[in-house]
N, C-alpha and C positions, 0 to 999 in steps of 0.2 A: 504494500500500500504506500502511495506517495503522499507525503505530508504537505501542508500548505506552503512551507518555506523551503522544501527540498529542491525546487527548481533553481533556487539561488544558492542555498547554503549546503546542498548535498549533491553537487554537480560532479559529473565524471565517473570513472570506473570504480572508485573506491566505495561508493554508496552500496551497491549490491554485495560487495565483499565484506561489509561490516554490519549488515542488517541482522535482524533476529534469526532469519533462516541460516545465515552464515555462521552466527554464533552457535546455533543448535547443531549444525553439521560438524563444527569443530569439537563440540562437547562429545558428540557421538563417535567421531573419529578417535577421540582420546580413549573412550571406553573400549572401543574395538581393539585399539592398539594394546591396551592393558591386558585384555583377555588373551591376545595372541602372544604377548610377552610372557604371560604365565605358562602358555604351552611351550614356548621356545626354551624355557628353563625347566621343563618337565614337571611343573606343578599341576597342570591339568592336561587332558588329552587335546590334541588338535581339533577333534570333532566338537568337543564342548566349546572350545574357543571360537570356532567358526559359527556355532549356534548363537553365541553372544553377538558376534560381528554381524551376522545376518539380520539380527533384530535392530541393529544400529542404522536404520534407514530413516532419514530425516522426515520423509513424508508420512511417517507413522506417528508423529508427535506434533503437538500444537504449541508453538512458542507462547502464545497468549495464555493458554491453560497452564503451562508450566510457570509463567510469570505470576499468575494469581496464586498458584499453590506454593510458590517460593516464600510467601509471607510467613508461613508457619515455621519454617526452619531457618530462614535468613538467607537462602541462596537457591538458585534454580536447579542445582545438581541433585539435591535431595529428592524432589518429586520426579526428576528425570530418571534417576536410578530406580525408583519404585516402579515406574511405568515400564522401563526397560526390563526389569526383572519379571514383571507380569508377562511381557511379550515373549521372553525366552522360556518361561515356565509353560506357556501354552504350546510350544513346539518341542521343547527338550527339557523336561523337568529337572533332569540330573545336572544340567548346565546352569540353572538359574542361580544356584548358590555361589557361583563364581563371578557373577556380575559385580564389578567395582571391588574385587577382592584385593585387600592390602592398601587401598587408596583412601584418601579423605576428600571431601568436596573441594577443598582448595587445590588439591593436586589436579583435579579435572578442570577447574576453572582457569587456573594459571596456565596449564598446558594448552588449553583451547585458546587462551589469549595469545600465546606464542604462535600458534597456527594461524590465527587471524592476522596478527601483525606481519607474519611472513608472507601471507598471501596478498594482503593489501600493500605491503612494502614493495613487493615485486612489481605490482601495477604502478605504484608511485615512481619507482625507478625508471620504468619505461616512459612515463609522462615527462619526467625531468630530462631524460636523454633527448627526447623529441624537442622539448622547449629550448634547451640550451643549444641544440643544433640550429634552430631557427634564429636564435639571438646571435649566434656566431655569424650566420649569413648576413644579418642586419649590420653587425659591427664591421664586417669586411666591406660591405657595400658603401658604408658611410664613413670609412676610415679617415677621409680628409674633408668631410662636409662640416664647415664651420658652424658652430652653435654656441649660444651663450652658456658659459659656466656660471652657476649661481651659488652663492653662499648666503645663508640667512634669508633665502628667498629673493635676494637682490642680485642683479647682474654683477659678476666679478670680472673674470678674464675669459677669453674665448677658449673653447675646447672643440672637440668634434663630436658629432652624434655617434660616430663609430666608437669613440672612447667611452661615451656614456653607455652604449649597448654592451661594450666589452666589460665594463664594471658590473653591469647587471649579470652578465654571463658568469663572471668570476665568482660573484656572491652565490649564485645558484649552484655552480659547479662545486664550490667548497662545501656547501650544505649537502649536496648529493653524495659527495665523497664520504662525509661523516655518516650519513644514513647508510651507505654501503657497509662501512665498518661495523656499525651497530647491528645491522641485519645479519652480517656474516659471522660476528664474534660474540654478540651479547644475548642472543636468543638461547633458550635452553628448555628442555622438558622439566617437569616438576613431578616428583614422586617421593614423598617422605612419610606418608601415613600420618597417624594422629598427631605426633609431636616431632616429626622429622627423623625418626629412628628406624622406620620400617619394621618395627618389632613383630607385627603380625605375620610377616613373611620370613622371619629369621629361621635359618641362616642364609636364606636365598635372596634377601632384600636387594643388596647391591647388584646381583646378577639380573634380577627382574627389572630394576631401574635402568640398567644398561640396555637390556633387550627392548624395553619400552621406548627409550629414546631412539634406538635404531629403527624400530618399527615406524616411527613418526619422522624419521630423517631429521631429527633435532639434536643438537649437541647434548651430551650428558653433563649435567652440572657437577662441579667438584663436590658440592654438598646440597641437600635440599635448601631452598631459599624462601621458605614460608614468610618469614618476617625480615628477611634481608632483601630489600626491594631495589637494590642498585640497578638491576637490569631494566626495571620499569622506568626508573629515572633516566637511564641512558636513552631509552626509546623516546621518552617524552622530550628530552633535550634535543635529540636529532630531528624529531618532527617539528619542534618549535623553531629550530634553526631554518629548516626548509620553508616553513610557513613565513617566517620573518623575511627571508630573502625574496620570496615571491611577493609578499606585501610591499616590500621596498620598491620593486619594479613597478607594481601596480600603482603605488602612490605617485611615482614620477610620471607615469603615463597620464594619470588623472590631472596632474598639475600642468603638464605640457599641452593637454587637450583643452584647457580653458579657452574661452572665446578670446580673451585679451592676449593670450599667448599664441595659441593656434599652431604650434610647431608639429603636432601630430594629431591625427584623428583616427577613430575607429570607424571602419566602414563595413557594417554587417549586412547591408542590403535593406530593402524596404521593410518598414515596420520594426527595425532593430534600433534601439537607442532613443526611441521617441518618448514624449512626455504625455501624461494624461490630460494636461491642460494647455500646453504650449507647443503648437505644431512646428515651430522653427527649431526645436531642440534636437541635437544629435549627441546624446550622452554616451560616454565611453563605458557602456554598461558592463562589459566583460571585465574591464579593469576595476570598476566599482565593486562588482561581485567578488572578485578575487580579494580585494581589500577588505570587504565585509567579512569574508571567511577568515582571513589572516588575522584580523583584529581580535577575534575570539580566542585564538590559541594561547596567548600568554596566560590567561586565567586557568585554562585547562592544564597547561604545563605546571603552573604553580600548585594546583590541587594535587597532581601526581607527585610533585616534589614533597609537599607537606605530608602525603600519605606514607612517606618512607619511615616515619617515626611510628613504630608498632610495638605492641606489648608481647613480651616473652615469646612463646612458640606459636601463637595464633593471635592475630590482631582482633580487637574488639571494635570494628567499624572502619578502620583505616583501609584494610584490604577491600572491603565492600565498596568503599568510596572510590576505588580505582576504576570500576567496571565501565560506567558511563563516560567519565572524562577521557579514558583511553580510547573508547569507541568514537566519541565526538572529536577527539584530537586527530585521529586518522581521517575522519570524514572532512573536517574543516581544512586540514592540510591538503588533502586530495582535491578539495573544491578550489582552494586558492591556486594550486598549480594548474589544474585543469582549466579554470577560467582565464588564467594568465596566458595559457597556450592559445585560447580563443582570441584574446585581446591582441597578442602579437601577430597571429595569423590575419587579423583584420586591420592591423596598423598601417596607416599611410603616413609617410614622413614628408614634411613640407620644408625643404631646404631654403626656398625663397623667403618663407616666413622667418626662419632662423636668421637669415641675412638681414631682413628688415628689423628684427628685434635687436640684432647687434648694432644696427645704425641708430637706435633710439638715443644712445648716449652721445652721438656725434663723435665717437672715437675716444671719449673720456675713459672708457673701460680699459684702454690701452695706455693710460698714463704711466703705469709701472714701467712699460717698455721705454718710453721717452726718458723717464728718470734714469733708467739703467744706461741709456745711450749717452746721457750727459755726465754721468758720474765720473768717468776718467778725467774729465776736464774740470769739473766743479767740486768734486767730492760728493758723496751720497747725500749728506744732510742738506747742503745748499741746493743740489739738483732737485731733491724732493720738495723743498720749500718753494722754489721758483715755479715748479710745475703745479704744485698744489694751489698756489696763489692764482695762477693763470686759469686753472680749471674752475676755481670758485668764481672768478670774475666772469667766465663764460656762462656759467649757470646763472649767476645773479643778474647779468645784463641780457641774457637770452640771445647771445650771439654765437656764431659759428666757432666752435672750440679751436679749429685749426687757425683761424684768423687771430684769435686772442692769444694763442700760444706763440704764433709768429711774432706778434708785437712784443710779448714779454720776453721772448728769447731772441730778439733782434741781434744779429751778428753771431749768434751761436748755431742756429739751425734755420734753414730756409723753409718756406711754406711747403714746398714740394717734399722736402725731407721729412717734415712733420707729418704730412699726409701719408707717406709710406710707413712711417713708424706707427701710425694709428690704424693701419689696415688690419682688421682682425684675421683675415685669411693668411696673413704672413706672420702670425704670432700664435701658432698652435702647439709650440713646444714638442714634446714627445708623444702627443696624443695619438698620431697615426701609428707610432711604434707600439704603444700600449695596446691599441686595437689589434695589431698584428700578433702580439703575444698570445692573445686569446684565440684568435682564428687560426694561428699557425701558418698564415700566409702573409705575403708582402705585396704591396702594389695593387692597383685596380685591374686585375687580370680577367675578371668575369665579363665576357662579351655582352651579357644581358644587363649589366649595370647601366643605369641612366646617367646622363650628364648632371652634375650638380647644378643647383639653381632651379630645378624643376621638381614638381611634386612626384614622389615615387614611393614604392613600397619599401 
């Protein structure tokens, strides 16, 4: 069932991978793996294990019914085990007593959470790879496209839009790399029994735990981790970083798409980005939706971090507090990345508007360069003072900065030389080089690239 807000906040492939059915399937896969692990270690016959596994079909159980029944025991595993046992008993009575043997509810919930994270994480990896690939193309295409660099939301010095896109790419790539590390090295099965000793399976407990992890293709933990929640915190931090990197890009796109800025637009076709009251609007709705999802993740990360503090061998509420925040964190992170992919695919870049915005200061944004050019003759302090005085006079008098600077620097620099020094296209520093570091290419070698100064993708 699709919720009222899912179209915006549960967008992309991670939604179906984290819904109630996905959770139920992971819980049942865990129970099936436990039965087979018992058989692998000789504690039950393979036939009995397969009877349990056969009853672990998700379509035989109702998540809503299990949710209602969970209130009595405090978690959904208790009613699930009861119904699973009934189903096994109906076909193989001698196998029913082996359902959930040696495990506790938290073993099943924690292991199912790891399966869910692994599955959703794989989809998120694919989304991130596709997104960063598109951003690399954008960075290469605009490696030398001059654009205003802004600090504190004010124009500072010129950069290139390619360098901006490269920075976006670098942030997302770093976040994706950390997510890879967590998914590859911090997931683990959970099987500890009542207090983490596997006493009911003694002396076979460690062997069953190893077989259980192998059945699920999850790493076997060094110890049961019922109240040591470091791996949940690692997952939360990695997802939070991905979401933050995606939100950072989305925020820039939203700002650059403002009417008064107009350096990019999202073009999603007819009916996309409109307003309920203003026909003229063309909102960057994909970037806005990515930002909406990303802004929810810090609180979810904080909840999961706070839940690390747990009591003795089983938490009284902190473990329970993880379930929904972890699920929602996966969904919101997936939504942020998925919506950002849509935004980047729709993005149209307007180099002419970037050039016009650079001209708004009349070259004053390049005053640093003029100061540097005068420093060998005047010293930095005097050069800075003279250029600052001229720039303030140009602003106060509403005159052409080049003319005012030429007057103030008479005999030091000609008007033509000042014009050259204030040309933003000639003061891009290492911006193209930095774009190339991300793309792995140099120069504008793509024959499909448009000429700068025209609207382009």
